[in-house]
N, C-alpha and C positions, 0 to 999 in steps of 0.2 A: 159341257155335257155332264149330266149327273149319272153316277153309277150306283148300282144297288150294292149294299154291303153283303158280303158272303153270309150264308146261313150259319148260325152258330149251333152246334150240337152240344147238349149238356153231357158232361162226363159224370161218373159216379162221385168225383170230388166236388162237383158243383151242387150236390144236394144240400139244400139249406138245413141248418141245424134247428133243433126244436126252439132254441132261443130266438133265432131269426124269424121263424114262423110266428111265434107268439108276438114278437115286436111288430111285425108287419100286420098281423091280425088286429092288434090294438090300434094302430094308426088307421087302418081301413074302417074298423068298426066305429071309431070315434069321429074321424075327420073326413074320410073320403067317401065311402059308400057302404051302406049296411049289407048290400048284396055281396060285395066283394069280401066284407068281413065274414059273412056266412060261408063263402067259399074257402077262405083261409081257415076257418074253424074246422071245416072238413079236412083240410090238409093237415092240421095239427092232430086231429083224431087218427088219421092214417099214419102219420109219423110216430105217434105214441104206440099204436098197434105194431108197427114195424119194429120199434125198439123192444117192445114186449116179446115179440117172436124171436128176435135176435138173442135176448137173454135166455129164453127157453131152450134155444138150440146150442148155446155155448156150454162147454164143460165148465164145471165150477173151478174157480181160481185162475181163470185166464185173463190176459190183458184186455181181451175183447170185452169182458164183463165190466172192467174198470172204465173203458171208453164209453160204453153205453150208459153206465151209471152216471158218469159225468155229463152225458148228453141230457139225461132225465133231469139232473140237478140244475143244469144251466137253463133248460126250458122252464122249469118250475120257478127259478129265481126271477125270470122275466115277467111272471104273472104278478100283477099288482094286488090281486085278491080284493079289490075294492068294489067289484061288480059281481052280480049273480053268476054270469056266464064264466067269469074267471074262477069262481068257487067250484063250478062244475068241472072246469079243466083241472083244478087242483085235485079233486077227487079222482078224476080219470087218471092223472099222472100217478098218484099214490096207489090206486087200485091195481093198475097194470104193472107197476114196478113191484109191488109186494107179491102179486100173483105170479111173477116170473122168476123170483129169486128166493133162495132160502135165507132165513134170518142169519145163520152163521156166516154165509158168504157176504151178506150185507155188512155185518160187523167187521169182517176182514177188510172190506173196501171203504168203510166209513172214514178212515184217516185220509183218504184221497179226496174226500169232499167236505172236510172239516170246516171249510170257510163258508159253507152253504147251510147255515144253522136252521133256517126255516124248512128246508127240504128234509134235513135229518130229523127234525121234530115231527113233521107230518108223516114221514115214513115209519118212524118209531111208533107213532100212534096207530098207523095202519097195521103194523105187525102185531101190536097189542090187541087190536080188535079182531084180527084174523083168525 
C-alpha cells in the first residue's frame, strides 16, 4: 500500500536566497522552460524589492544591513551578465541597493563583501551616478 507523504510547510528559513533564485532562473531560462524562467524572473524582482524594503527599514549600522548587503552581493555574483536580461537584473540590483542605503553605510559594510569585486564596482558606479 502506498501512502501520501505529509504536506511540507515552508518556514521563513526556507526562503531561497537571491543567489539561489538567480541560479534556478538561469537553468529554467536556458534549459528547461522559458515560461518557468519568466516566473523565476518575477520571483527575483520580488526578492530584490523585499531586500530593498528591508534595508530601508533597518536603522543604519545594524547587523541586519550587513546580512541584506551580503544577500544582494551573492545574488549579483550569480548573474553571468552575458545576456540582456541579466544586464537588466544587474541594473535592478544596483538601483534598488543604492536607493535603499546611504553611501557612508555602504562604505562601512564594504569590508564584509570585499571578495565580491564586481558588485562593489557596480554599486560604486551606482552611487557615483546617483
